[in-house]
CHARMM internal coordinates of N, CA and C (Angstrom, degrees):
IC EDIT
DIST 1 N 1 CA 1.4632
DIST 1 CA 1 C 1.5455
ANGL 1 N 1 CA 1 C 105.15
DIST 1 C 2 N 1.3115
ANGL 1 CA 1 C 2 N 113.78
DIHE 1 N 1 CA 1 C 2 N 138.52
DIST 2 N 2 CA 1.4362
ANGL 1 C 2 N 2 CA 120.12
DIHE 1 CA 1 C 2 N 2 CA -179.80
DIST 2 CA 2 C 1.5995
ANGL 2 N 2 CA 2 C 110.79
DIHE 1 C 2 N 2 CA 2 C -75.00
DIST 2 C 3 N 1.3025
ANGL 2 CA 2 C 3 N 118.30
DIHE 2 N 2 CA 2 C 3 N 155.83
DIST 3 N 3 CA 1.4677
ANGL 2 C 3 N 3 CA 118.73
DIHE 2 CA 2 C 3 N 3 CA 173.67
DIST 3 CA 3 C 1.4870
ANGL 3 N 3 CA 3 C 112.38
DIHE 2 C 3 N 3 CA 3 C -57.85
DIST 3 C 4 N 1.2331
ANGL 3 CA 3 C 4 N 119.55
DIHE 3 N 3 CA 3 C 4 N -34.95
DIST 4 N 4 CA 1.5262
ANGL 3 C 4 N 4 CA 123.40
DIHE 3 CA 3 C 4 N 4 CA 177.54
DIST 4 CA 4 C 1.5458
ANGL 4 N 4 CA 4 C 110.12
DIHE 3 C 4 N 4 CA 4 C -61.38
DIST 4 C 5 N 1.3392
ANGL 4 CA 4 C 5 N 115.55
DIHE 4 N 4 CA 4 C 5 N -46.89
DIST 5 N 5 CA 1.4795
ANGL 4 C 5 N 5 CA 119.28
DIHE 4 CA 4 C 5 N 5 CA -176.54
DIST 5 CA 5 C 1.5413
ANGL 5 N 5 CA 5 C 107.98
DIHE 4 C 5 N 5 CA 5 C -71.30
DIST 5 C 6 N 1.2809
ANGL 5 CA 5 C 6 N 120.74
DIHE 5 N 5 CA 5 C 6 N -26.71
DIST 6 N 6 CA 1.4967
ANGL 5 C 6 N 6 CA 122.89
DIHE 5 CA 5 C 6 N 6 CA 178.69
DIST 6 CA 6 C 1.5304
ANGL 6 N 6 CA 6 C 111.21
DIHE 5 C 6 N 6 CA 6 C -66.48
DIST 6 C 7 N 1.3443
ANGL 6 CA 6 C 7 N 118.80
DIHE 6 N 6 CA 6 C 7 N -17.60
DIST 7 N 7 CA 1.4653
ANGL 6 C 7 N 7 CA 124.90
DIHE 6 CA 6 C 7 N 7 CA 179.39
DIST 7 CA 7 C 1.5291
ANGL 7 N 7 CA 7 C 111.44
DIHE 6 C 7 N 7 CA 7 C -93.36
DIST 7 C 8 N 1.3182
ANGL 7 CA 7 C 8 N 118.52
DIHE 7 N 7 CA 7 C 8 N 2.22
DIST 8 N 8 CA 1.4496
ANGL 7 C 8 N 8 CA 121.53
DIHE 7 CA 7 C 8 N 8 CA -177.91
DIST 8 CA 8 C 1.5102
ANGL 8 N 8 CA 8 C 112.21
DIHE 7 C 8 N 8 CA 8 C -92.22
DIST 8 C 9 N 1.3012
ANGL 8 CA 8 C 9 N 116.03
DIHE 8 N 8 CA 8 C 9 N 162.97
DIST 9 N 9 CA 1.4476
ANGL 8 C 9 N 9 CA 120.92
DIHE 8 CA 8 C 9 N 9 CA -179.96
DIST 9 CA 9 C 1.5790
ANGL 9 N 9 CA 9 C 108.79
DIHE 8 C 9 N 9 CA 9 C -92.24
DIST 9 C 10 N 1.3758
ANGL 9 CA 9 C 10 N 113.74
DIHE 9 N 9 CA 9 C 10 N 130.44
DIST 10 N 10 CA 1.4608
ANGL 9 C 10 N 10 CA 119.58
DIHE 9 CA 9 C 10 N 10 CA 178.00
DIST 10 CA 10 C 1.4835
ANGL 10 N 10 CA 10 C 108.09
DIHE 9 C 10 N 10 CA 10 C -79.88
DIST 10 C 11 N 1.3486
ANGL 10 CA 10 C 11 N 119.15
DIHE 10 N 10 CA 10 C 11 N -60.30
DIST 11 N 11 CA 1.5163
ANGL 10 C 11 N 11 CA 123.53
DIHE 10 CA 10 C 11 N 11 CA 179.02
DIST 11 CA 11 C 1.5586
ANGL 11 N 11 CA 11 C 105.42
DIHE 10 C 11 N 11 CA 11 C -144.08
DIST 11 C 12 N 1.2861
ANGL 11 CA 11 C 12 N 110.56
DIHE 11 N 11 CA 11 C 12 N 144.99
DIST 12 N 12 CA 1.5208
ANGL 11 C 12 N 12 CA 116.68
DIHE 11 CA 11 C 12 N 12 CA 170.08
DIST 12 CA 12 C 1.5469
ANGL 12 N 12 CA 12 C 107.44
DIHE 11 C 12 N 12 CA 12 C -144.82
DIST 12 C 13 N 1.2322
ANGL 12 CA 12 C 13 N 120.99
DIHE 12 N 12 CA 12 C 13 N 143.49
DIST 13 N 13 CA 1.4369
ANGL 12 C 13 N 13 CA 128.88
DIHE 12 CA 12 C 13 N 13 CA 177.48
DIST 13 CA 13 C 1.5992
ANGL 13 N 13 CA 13 C 105.94
DIHE 12 C 13 N 13 CA 13 C -133.93
DIST 13 C 14 N 1.3100
ANGL 13 CA 13 C 14 N 114.98
DIHE 13 N 13 CA 13 C 14 N 109.99
DIST 14 N 14 CA 1.4724
ANGL 13 C 14 N 14 CA 122.58
DIHE 13 CA 13 C 14 N 14 CA -178.24
DIST 14 CA 14 C 1.4179
ANGL 14 N 14 CA 14 C 112.46
DIHE 13 C 14 N 14 CA 14 C -114.74
DIST 14 C 15 N 1.3439
ANGL 14 CA 14 C 15 N 121.24
DIHE 14 N 14 CA 14 C 15 N 106.17
DIST 15 N 15 CA 1.4380
ANGL 14 C 15 N 15 CA 124.00
DIHE 14 CA 14 C 15 N 15 CA -179.97
DIST 15 CA 15 C 1.5451
ANGL 15 N 15 CA 15 C 110.47
DIHE 14 C 15 N 15 CA 15 C -62.03
DIST 15 C 16 N 1.3737
ANGL 15 CA 15 C 16 N 116.07
DIHE 15 N 15 CA 15 C 16 N 130.90
DIST 16 N 16 CA 1.4469
ANGL 15 C 16 N 16 CA 121.79
DIHE 15 CA 15 C 16 N 16 CA 176.02
DIST 16 CA 16 C 1.4872
ANGL 16 N 16 CA 16 C 109.77
DIHE 15 C 16 N 16 CA 16 C -131.75
DIST 16 C 17 N 1.2888
ANGL 16 CA 16 C 17 N 118.76
DIHE 16 N 16 CA 16 C 17 N 130.43
DIST 17 N 17 CA 1.4808
ANGL 16 C 17 N 17 CA 116.85
DIHE 16 CA 16 C 17 N 17 CA -178.71
DIST 17 CA 17 C 1.4734
ANGL 17 N 17 CA 17 C 108.94
DIHE 16 C 17 N 17 CA 17 C 73.87
DIST 17 C 18 N 1.4033
ANGL 17 CA 17 C 18 N 112.32
DIHE 17 N 17 CA 17 C 18 N -168.47
DIST 18 N 18 CA 1.4517
ANGL 17 C 18 N 18 CA 120.43
DIHE 17 CA 17 C 18 N 18 CA 179.25
DIST 18 CA 18 C 1.5218
ANGL 18 N 18 CA 18 C 116.54
DIHE 17 C 18 N 18 CA 18 C -80.47
DIST 18 C 19 N 1.3413
ANGL 18 CA 18 C 19 N 116.14
DIHE 18 N 18 CA 18 C 19 N -31.91
DIST 19 N 19 CA 1.4634
ANGL 18 C 19 N 19 CA 118.93
DIHE 18 CA 18 C 19 N 19 CA -173.42
DIST 19 CA 19 C 1.4734
ANGL 19 N 19 CA 19 C 114.16
DIHE 18 C 19 N 19 CA 19 C -133.79
DIST 19 C 20 N 1.3332
ANGL 19 CA 19 C 20 N 120.88
DIHE 19 N 19 CA 19 C 20 N 14.50
DIST 20 N 20 CA 1.4441
ANGL 19 C 20 N 20 CA 123.24
DIHE 19 CA 19 C 20 N 20 CA -174.93
DIST 20 CA 20 C 1.5457
ANGL 20 N 20 CA 20 C 110.05
DIHE 19 C 20 N 20 CA 20 C -120.98
DIST 20 C 21 N 1.4085
ANGL 20 CA 20 C 21 N 111.17
DIHE 20 N 20 CA 20 C 21 N 151.97
DIST 21 N 21 CA 1.4518
ANGL 20 C 21 N 21 CA 117.62
DIHE 20 CA 20 C 21 N 21 CA -178.82
DIST 21 CA 21 C 1.5480
ANGL 21 N 21 CA 21 C 107.98
DIHE 20 C 21 N 21 CA 21 C -137.86
DIST 21 C 22 N 1.3293
ANGL 21 CA 21 C 22 N 118.67
DIHE 21 N 21 CA 21 C 22 N 124.23
DIST 22 N 22 CA 1.3864
ANGL 21 C 22 N 22 CA 120.26
DIHE 21 CA 21 C 22 N 22 CA 174.25
DIST 22 CA 22 C 1.5322
ANGL 22 N 22 CA 22 C 107.80
DIHE 21 C 22 N 22 CA 22 C -87.60
DIST 22 C 23 N 1.3534
ANGL 22 CA 22 C 23 N 112.85
DIHE 22 N 22 CA 22 C 23 N 125.50
DIST 23 N 23 CA 1.5476
ANGL 22 C 23 N 23 CA 113.55
DIHE 22 CA 22 C 23 N 23 CA -177.94
DIST 23 CA 23 C 1.5318
ANGL 23 N 23 CA 23 C 104.86
DIHE 22 C 23 N 23 CA 23 C -123.23
DIST 23 C 24 N 1.3846
ANGL 23 CA 23 C 24 N 112.06
DIHE 23 N 23 CA 23 C 24 N 148.79
DIST 24 N 24 CA 1.4569
ANGL 23 C 24 N 24 CA 116.48
DIHE 23 CA 23 C 24 N 24 CA -175.60
DIST 24 CA 24 C 1.5457
ANGL 24 N 24 CA 24 C 110.26
DIHE 23 C 24 N 24 CA 24 C -150.41
DIST 24 C 25 N 1.3337
ANGL 24 CA 24 C 25 N 117.32
DIHE 24 N 24 CA 24 C 25 N 156.56
DIST 25 N 25 CA 1.3932
ANGL 24 C 25 N 25 CA 126.51
DIHE 24 CA 24 C 25 N 25 CA 167.98
DIST 25 CA 25 C 1.5592
ANGL 25 N 25 CA 25 C 108.65
DIHE 24 C 25 N 25 CA 25 C -154.45
DIST 25 C 26 N 1.2576
ANGL 25 CA 25 C 26 N 113.81
DIHE 25 N 25 CA 25 C 26 N 151.29
DIST 26 N 26 CA 1.5094
ANGL 25 C 26 N 26 CA 121.52
DIHE 25 CA 25 C 26 N 26 CA 178.61
DIST 26 CA 26 C 1.5466
ANGL 26 N 26 CA 26 C 107.76
DIHE 25 C 26 N 26 CA 26 C -88.15
DIST 26 C 27 N 1.3247
ANGL 26 CA 26 C 27 N 116.10
DIHE 26 N 26 CA 26 C 27 N 155.84
DIST 27 N 27 CA 1.4735
ANGL 26 C 27 N 27 CA 123.60
DIHE 26 CA 26 C 27 N 27 CA 167.84
DIST 27 CA 27 C 1.5193
ANGL 27 N 27 CA 27 C 108.13
DIHE 26 C 27 N 27 CA 27 C -79.30
DIST 27 C 28 N 1.3009
ANGL 27 CA 27 C 28 N 115.64
DIHE 27 N 27 CA 27 C 28 N 135.31
DIST 28 N 28 CA 1.5017
ANGL 27 C 28 N 28 CA 121.30
DIHE 27 CA 27 C 28 N 28 CA 179.36
DIST 28 CA 28 C 1.5590
ANGL 28 N 28 CA 28 C 106.25
DIHE 27 C 28 N 28 CA 28 C -118.75
DIST 28 C 29 N 1.3628
ANGL 28 CA 28 C 29 N 115.92
DIHE 28 N 28 CA 28 C 29 N 100.19
DIST 29 N 29 CA 1.3847
ANGL 28 C 29 N 29 CA 119.28
DIHE 28 CA 28 C 29 N 29 CA -178.72
DIST 29 CA 29 C 1.5128
ANGL 29 N 29 CA 29 C 116.10
DIHE 28 C 29 N 29 CA 29 C -60.96
DIST 29 C 30 N 1.3113
ANGL 29 CA 29 C 30 N 115.94
DIHE 29 N 29 CA 29 C 30 N -29.07
DIST 30 N 30 CA 1.4950
ANGL 29 C 30 N 30 CA 120.00
DIHE 29 CA 29 C 30 N 30 CA -179.89
DIST 30 CA 30 C 1.5298
ANGL 30 N 30 CA 30 C 111.21
DIHE 29 C 30 N 30 CA 30 C -68.25
DIST 30 C 31 N 1.4119
ANGL 30 CA 30 C 31 N 116.10
DIHE 30 N 30 CA 30 C 31 N -13.91
DIST 31 N 31 CA 1.4548
ANGL 30 C 31 N 31 CA 119.64
DIHE 30 CA 30 C 31 N 31 CA 178.85
DIST 31 CA 31 C 1.5197
ANGL 31 N 31 CA 31 C 110.94
DIHE 30 C 31 N 31 CA 31 C -107.70
DIST 31 C 32 N 1.3273
ANGL 31 CA 31 C 32 N 115.70
DIHE 31 N 31 CA 31 C 32 N 20.44
DIST 32 N 32 CA 1.4298
ANGL 31 C 32 N 32 CA 123.86
DIHE 31 CA 31 C 32 N 32 CA 174.35
DIST 32 CA 32 C 1.5626
ANGL 32 N 32 CA 32 C 116.49
DIHE 31 C 32 N 32 CA 32 C 83.94
DIST 32 C 33 N 1.3261
ANGL 32 CA 32 C 33 N 115.62
DIHE 32 N 32 CA 32 C 33 N 7.91
DIST 33 N 33 CA 1.4781
ANGL 32 C 33 N 33 CA 121.05
DIHE 32 CA 32 C 33 N 33 CA 175.84
DIST 33 CA 33 C 1.4823
ANGL 33 N 33 CA 33 C 110.62
DIHE 32 C 33 N 33 CA 33 C -82.47
DIST 33 C 34 N 1.3044
ANGL 33 CA 33 C 34 N 118.23
DIHE 33 N 33 CA 33 C 34 N 140.16
DIST 34 N 34 CA 1.4755
ANGL 33 C 34 N 34 CA 121.14
DIHE 33 CA 33 C 34 N 34 CA 179.05
DIST 34 CA 34 C 1.5072
ANGL 34 N 34 CA 34 C 109.44
DIHE 33 C 34 N 34 CA 34 C -127.87
DIST 34 C 35 N 1.2361
ANGL 34 CA 34 C 35 N 121.28
DIHE 34 N 34 CA 34 C 35 N 126.08
DIST 35 N 35 CA 1.4344
ANGL 34 C 35 N 35 CA 125.95
DIHE 34 CA 34 C 35 N 35 CA 176.06
DIST 35 CA 35 C 1.4705
ANGL 35 N 35 CA 35 C 109.08
DIHE 34 C 35 N 35 CA 35 C -80.25
DIST 35 C 36 N 1.3772
ANGL 35 CA 35 C 36 N 118.13
DIHE 35 N 35 CA 35 C 36 N 123.33
DIST 36 N 36 CA 1.4165
ANGL 35 C 36 N 36 CA 122.70
DIHE 35 CA 35 C 36 N 36 CA 174.25
DIST 36 CA 36 C 1.5434
ANGL 36 N 36 CA 36 C 106.51
DIHE 35 C 36 N 36 CA 36 C -129.28
DIST 36 C 37 N 1.3447
ANGL 36 CA 36 C 37 N 119.54
DIHE 36 N 36 CA 36 C 37 N 144.54
DIST 37 N 37 CA 1.3911
ANGL 36 C 37 N 37 CA 120.40
DIHE 36 CA 36 C 37 N 37 CA 179.14
DIST 37 CA 37 C 1.5632
ANGL 37 N 37 CA 37 C 110.44
DIHE 36 C 37 N 37 CA 37 C -52.86
DIST 37 C 38 N 1.3043
ANGL 37 CA 37 C 38 N 117.91
DIHE 37 N 37 CA 37 C 38 N 127.82
DIST 38 N 38 CA 1.4602
ANGL 37 C 38 N 38 CA 122.11
DIHE 37 CA 37 C 38 N 38 CA -178.56
DIST 38 CA 38 C 1.5523
ANGL 38 N 38 CA 38 C 116.27
DIHE 37 C 38 N 38 CA 38 C 98.68
DIST 38 C 39 N 1.3765
ANGL 38 CA 38 C 39 N 118.51
DIHE 38 N 38 CA 38 C 39 N -14.25
DIST 39 N 39 CA 1.4520
ANGL 38 C 39 N 39 CA 117.53
DIHE 38 CA 38 C 39 N 39 CA -179.94
DIST 39 CA 39 C 1.5349
ANGL 39 N 39 CA 39 C 109.77
DIHE 38 C 39 N 39 CA 39 C -109.13
DIST 39 C 40 N 1.2844
ANGL 39 CA 39 C 40 N 117.32
DIHE 39 N 39 CA 39 C 40 N 18.57
DIST 40 N 40 CA 1.4060
ANGL 39 C 40 N 40 CA 121.41
DIHE 39 CA 39 C 40 N 40 CA -174.73
DIST 40 CA 40 C 1.5299
ANGL 40 N 40 CA 40 C 114.45
DIHE 39 C 40 N 40 CA 40 C -98.59
DIST 40 C 41 N 1.3106
ANGL 40 CA 40 C 41 N 118.42
DIHE 40 N 40 CA 40 C 41 N 17.23
DIST 41 N 41 CA 1.4482
ANGL 40 C 41 N 41 CA 121.03
DIHE 40 CA 40 C 41 N 41 CA 172.70
DIST 41 CA 41 C 1.4771
ANGL 41 N 41 CA 41 C 112.94
DIHE 40 C 41 N 41 CA 41 C -155.82
DIST 41 C 42 N 1.3355
ANGL 41 CA 41 C 42 N 116.07
DIHE 41 N 41 CA 41 C 42 N 151.91
DIST 42 N 42 CA 1.4803
ANGL 41 C 42 N 42 CA 123.88
DIHE 41 CA 41 C 42 N 42 CA 173.41
DIST 42 CA 42 C 1.4359
ANGL 42 N 42 CA 42 C 106.37
DIHE 41 C 42 N 42 CA 42 C -127.82
DIST 42 C 43 N 1.3141
ANGL 42 CA 42 C 43 N 117.99
DIHE 42 N 42 CA 42 C 43 N 157.15
DIST 43 N 43 CA 1.4605
ANGL 42 C 43 N 43 CA 124.47
DIHE 42 CA 42 C 43 N 43 CA 175.31
DIST 43 CA 43 C 1.4490
ANGL 43 N 43 CA 43 C 112.63
DIHE 42 C 43 N 43 CA 43 C -127.97
DIST 43 C 44 N 1.3572
ANGL 43 CA 43 C 44 N 113.99
DIHE 43 N 43 CA 43 C 44 N 133.77
DIST 44 N 44 CA 1.4593
ANGL 43 C 44 N 44 CA 121.07
DIHE 43 CA 43 C 44 N 44 CA 178.37
DIST 44 CA 44 C 1.4875
ANGL 44 N 44 CA 44 C 108.67
DIHE 43 C 44 N 44 CA 44 C -122.76
DIST 44 C 45 N 1.2903
ANGL 44 CA 44 C 45 N 115.10
DIHE 44 N 44 CA 44 C 45 N 132.01
DIST 45 N 45 CA 1.4966
ANGL 44 C 45 N 45 CA 120.48
DIHE 44 CA 44 C 45 N 45 CA 175.70
DIST 45 CA 45 C 1.5021
ANGL 45 N 45 CA 45 C 110.06
DIHE 44 C 45 N 45 CA 45 C -125.30
DIST 45 C 46 N 1.3073
ANGL 45 CA 45 C 46 N 115.74
DIHE 45 N 45 CA 45 C 46 N 153.95
DIST 46 N 46 CA 1.4838
ANGL 45 C 46 N 46 CA 121.04
DIHE 45 CA 45 C 46 N 46 CA -178.79
DIST 46 CA 46 C 1.5652
ANGL 46 N 46 CA 46 C 110.88
DIHE 45 C 46 N 46 CA 46 C -125.69
DIST 46 C 47 N 1.3709
ANGL 46 CA 46 C 47 N 114.16
DIHE 46 N 46 CA 46 C 47 N 79.49
DIST 47 N 47 CA 1.4862
ANGL 46 C 47 N 47 CA 118.69
DIHE 46 CA 46 C 47 N 47 CA 179.67
DIST 47 CA 47 C 1.4467
ANGL 47 N 47 CA 47 C 110.06
DIHE 46 C 47 N 47 CA 47 C -68.29
DIST 47 C 48 N 1.3555
ANGL 47 CA 47 C 48 N 114.64
DIHE 47 N 47 CA 47 C 48 N 158.81
DIST 48 N 48 CA 1.4757
ANGL 47 C 48 N 48 CA 121.89
DIHE 47 CA 47 C 48 N 48 CA 177.88
DIST 48 CA 48 C 1.5120
ANGL 48 N 48 CA 48 C 112.88
DIHE 47 C 48 N 48 CA 48 C -81.87
DIST 48 C 49 N 1.3173
ANGL 48 CA 48 C 49 N 119.19
DIHE 48 N 48 CA 48 C 49 N -23.88
DIST 49 N 49 CA 1.4780
ANGL 48 C 49 N 49 CA 122.03
DIHE 48 CA 48 C 49 N 49 CA -173.73
DIST 49 CA 49 C 1.5368
ANGL 49 N 49 CA 49 C 108.72
DIHE 48 C 49 N 49 CA 49 C -133.00
DIST 49 C 50 N 1.3530
ANGL 49 CA 49 C 50 N 114.18
DIHE 49 N 49 CA 49 C 50 N 153.38
DIST 50 N 50 CA 1.4927
ANGL 49 C 50 N 50 CA 119.73
DIHE 49 CA 49 C 50 N 50 CA 179.11
DIST 50 CA 50 C 1.5316
ANGL 50 N 50 CA 50 C 110.45
DIHE 49 C 50 N 50 CA 50 C -62.09
DIST 50 C 51 N 1.3231
ANGL 50 CA 50 C 51 N 117.58
DIHE 50 N 50 CA 50 C 51 N -41.15
DIST 51 N 51 CA 1.4917
ANGL 50 C 51 N 51 CA 118.19
DIHE 50 CA 50 C 51 N 51 CA -178.66
DIST 51 CA 51 C 1.5212
ANGL 51 N 51 CA 51 C 111.35
DIHE 50 C 51 N 51 CA 51 C -63.96
DIST 51 C 52 N 1.3335
ANGL 51 CA 51 C 52 N 116.87
DIHE 51 N 51 CA 51 C 52 N -35.04
DIST 52 N 52 CA 1.4510
ANGL 51 C 52 N 52 CA 120.02
DIHE 51 CA 51 C 52 N 52 CA 175.91
DIST 52 CA 52 C 1.5294
ANGL 52 N 52 CA 52 C 111.17
DIHE 51 C 52 N 52 CA 52 C -68.60
DIST 52 C 53 N 1.2975
ANGL 52 CA 52 C 53 N 118.30
DIHE 52 N 52 CA 52 C 53 N -38.45
DIST 53 N 53 CA 1.4940
ANGL 52 C 53 N 53 CA 121.65
DIHE 52 CA 52 C 53 N 53 CA 173.49
DIST 53 CA 53 C 1.5587
ANGL 53 N 53 CA 53 C 109.87
DIHE 52 C 53 N 53 CA 53 C -61.38
DIST 53 C 54 N 1.3190
ANGL 53 CA 53 C 54 N 117.39
DIHE 53 N 53 CA 53 C 54 N -46.21
DIST 54 N 54 CA 1.4508
ANGL 53 C 54 N 54 CA 117.04
DIHE 53 CA 53 C 54 N 54 CA -178.89
DIST 54 CA 54 C 1.4977
ANGL 54 N 54 CA 54 C 110.28
DIHE 53 C 54 N 54 CA 54 C -61.87
DIST 54 C 55 N 1.3163
ANGL 54 CA 54 C 55 N 119.38
DIHE 54 N 54 CA 54 C 55 N -39.61
DIST 55 N 55 CA 1.4917
ANGL 54 C 55 N 55 CA 121.79
DIHE 54 CA 54 C 55 N 55 CA -178.81
DIST 55 CA 55 C 1.5378
ANGL 55 N 55 CA 55 C 110.93
DIHE 54 C 55 N 55 CA 55 C -66.23
DIST 55 C 56 N 1.3243
ANGL 55 CA 55 C 56 N 115.18
DIHE 55 N 55 CA 55 C 56 N -43.40
DIST 56 N 56 CA 1.5250
ANGL 55 C 56 N 56 CA 119.16
DIHE 55 CA 55 C 56 N 56 CA 178.35
DIST 56 CA 56 C 1.4844
ANGL 56 N 56 CA 56 C 107.41
DIHE 55 C 56 N 56 CA 56 C -59.58
DIST 56 C 57 N 1.3984
ANGL 56 CA 56 C 57 N 118.89
DIHE 56 N 56 CA 56 C 57 N -49.59
DIST 57 N 57 CA 1.3915
ANGL 56 C 57 N 57 CA 121.73
DIHE 56 CA 56 C 57 N 57 CA -174.47
DIST 57 CA 57 C 1.5419
ANGL 57 N 57 CA 57 C 108.98
DIHE 56 C 57 N 57 CA 57 C -59.69
DIST 57 C 58 N 1.2660
ANGL 57 CA 57 C 58 N 117.63
DIHE 57 N 57 CA 57 C 58 N -49.10
DIST 58 N 58 CA 1.5378
ANGL 57 C 58 N 58 CA 120.62
DIHE 57 CA 57 C 58 N 58 CA -178.87
DIST 58 CA 58 C 1.5267
ANGL 58 N 58 CA 58 C 109.43
DIHE 57 C 58 N 58 CA 58 C -57.98
DIST 58 C 59 N 1.2622
ANGL 58 CA 58 C 59 N 116.87
DIHE 58 N 58 CA 58 C 59 N -46.09
DIST 59 N 59 CA 1.4984
ANGL 58 C 59 N 59 CA 118.25
DIHE 58 CA 58 C 59 N 59 CA -173.67
DIST 59 CA 59 C 1.5525
ANGL 59 N 59 CA 59 C 109.17
DIHE 58 C 59 N 59 CA 59 C -70.12
DIST 59 C 60 N 1.3360
ANGL 59 CA 59 C 60 N 116.59
DIHE 59 N 59 CA 59 C 60 N -45.93
DIST 60 N 60 CA 1.4003
ANGL 59 C 60 N 60 CA 120.00
DIHE 59 CA 59 C 60 N 60 CA -175.60
DIST 60 CA 60 C 1.4806
ANGL 60 N 60 CA 60 C 117.77
DIHE 59 C 60 N 60 CA 60 C -72.12
DIST 60 C 61 N 1.4345
ANGL 60 CA 60 C 61 N 114.98
DIHE 60 N 60 CA 60 C 61 N -23.27
DIST 61 N 61 CA 1.4657
ANGL 60 C 61 N 61 CA 118.44
DIHE 60 CA 60 C 61 N 61 CA -179.64
DIST 61 CA 61 C 1.4615
ANGL 61 N 61 CA 61 C 112.23
DIHE 60 C 61 N 61 CA 61 C -93.14
DIST 61 C 62 N 1.3594
ANGL 61 CA 61 C 62 N 121.93
DIHE 61 N 61 CA 61 C 62 N -9.73
DIST 62 N 62 CA 1.3917
ANGL 61 C 62 N 62 CA 124.15
DIHE 61 CA 61 C 62 N 62 CA 177.19
DIST 62 CA 62 C 1.5182
ANGL 62 N 62 CA 62 C 114.71
DIHE 61 C 62 N 62 CA 62 C -53.62
DIST 62 C 63 N 1.2502
ANGL 62 CA 62 C 63 N 118.10
DIHE 62 N 62 CA 62 C 63 N 117.78
DIST 63 N 63 CA 1.4805
ANGL 62 C 63 N 63 CA 122.33
DIHE 62 CA 62 C 63 N 63 CA 178.88
DIST 63 CA 63 C 1.5008
ANGL 63 N 63 CA 63 C 111.74
DIHE 62 C 63 N 63 CA 63 C 83.52
DIST 63 C 64 N 1.2894
ANGL 63 CA 63 C 64 N 119.38
DIHE 63 N 63 CA 63 C 64 N 0.93
DIST 64 N 64 CA 1.4930
ANGL 63 C 64 N 64 CA 121.34
DIHE 63 CA 63 C 64 N 64 CA -176.83
DIST 64 CA 64 C 1.4533
ANGL 64 N 64 CA 64 C 112.89
DIHE 63 C 64 N 64 CA 64 C -108.62
DIST 64 C 65 N 1.3212
ANGL 64 CA 64 C 65 N 115.35
DIHE 64 N 64 CA 64 C 65 N -179.98
DIST 65 N 65 CA 1.5213
ANGL 64 C 65 N 65 CA 120.41
DIHE 64 CA 64 C 65 N 65 CA 174.13
DIST 65 CA 65 C 1.4838
ANGL 65 N 65 CA 65 C 107.57
DIHE 64 C 65 N 65 CA 65 C -104.06
DIST 65 C 66 N 1.3300
ANGL 65 CA 65 C 66 N 116.39
DIHE 65 N 65 CA 65 C 66 N 121.29
DIST 66 N 66 CA 1.5162
ANGL 65 C 66 N 66 CA 123.05
DIHE 65 CA 65 C 66 N 66 CA -179.62
DIST 66 CA 66 C 1.5436
ANGL 66 N 66 CA 66 C 107.59
DIHE 65 C 66 N 66 CA 66 C -78.88
DIST 66 C 67 N 1.3129
ANGL 66 CA 66 C 67 N 118.21
DIHE 66 N 66 CA 66 C 67 N 120.83
DIST 67 N 67 CA 1.5274
ANGL 66 C 67 N 67 CA 117.68
DIHE 66 CA 66 C 67 N 67 CA 178.74
DIST 67 CA 67 C 1.4700
ANGL 67 N 67 CA 67 C 109.17
DIHE 66 C 67 N 67 CA 67 C -101.41
DIST 67 C 68 N 1.3429
ANGL 67 CA 67 C 68 N 118.35
DIHE 67 N 67 CA 67 C 68 N -19.96
DIST 68 N 68 CA 1.4510
ANGL 67 C 68 N 68 CA 123.53
DIHE 67 CA 67 C 68 N 68 CA 176.33
DIST 68 CA 68 C 1.5144
ANGL 68 N 68 CA 68 C 110.50
DIHE 67 C 68 N 68 CA 68 C -144.17
DIST 68 C 69 N 1.3441
ANGL 68 CA 68 C 69 N 116.20
DIHE 68 N 68 CA 68 C 69 N 115.03
DIST 69 N 69 CA 1.4418
ANGL 68 C 69 N 69 CA 116.96
DIHE 68 CA 68 C 69 N 69 CA -178.95
DIST 69 CA 69 C 1.5328
ANGL 69 N 69 CA 69 C 113.61
DIHE 68 C 69 N 69 CA 69 C -65.28
DIST 69 C 70 N 1.2887
ANGL 69 CA 69 C 70 N 115.52
DIHE 69 N 69 CA 69 C 70 N 161.47
DIST 70 N 70 CA 1.4842
ANGL 69 C 70 N 70 CA 121.59
DIHE 69 CA 69 C 70 N 70 CA -179.82
DIST 70 CA 70 C 1.5568
ANGL 70 N 70 CA 70 C 107.24
DIHE 69 C 70 N 70 CA 70 C -74.12
DIST 70 C 71 N 1.2674
ANGL 70 CA 70 C 71 N 113.40
DIHE 70 N 70 CA 70 C 71 N 127.84
DIST 71 N 71 CA 1.5201
ANGL 70 C 71 N 71 CA 119.40
DIHE 70 CA 70 C 71 N 71 CA 179.97
DIST 71 CA 71 C 1.5549
ANGL 71 N 71 CA 71 C 108.98
DIHE 70 C 71 N 71 CA 71 C -130.73
END
COOR INIT
IC SEED 1 N 1 CA 1 C
IC BUILD
């Protein structure tokens, strides 16, 4: 691992508000990860009902590249 990569964040979970968590990780090129504009974030939501989850997924995935299908 390069000295630069040793200064990066592997995983962080920072609670914000009552029910939300900000999570982050850095790209590590020495491990084969490549940062490209647009692949530098993911979104996770926790809907209360399956129908709500289906609607969120449909709306948020429109025009995008799905990397993990809704299960």
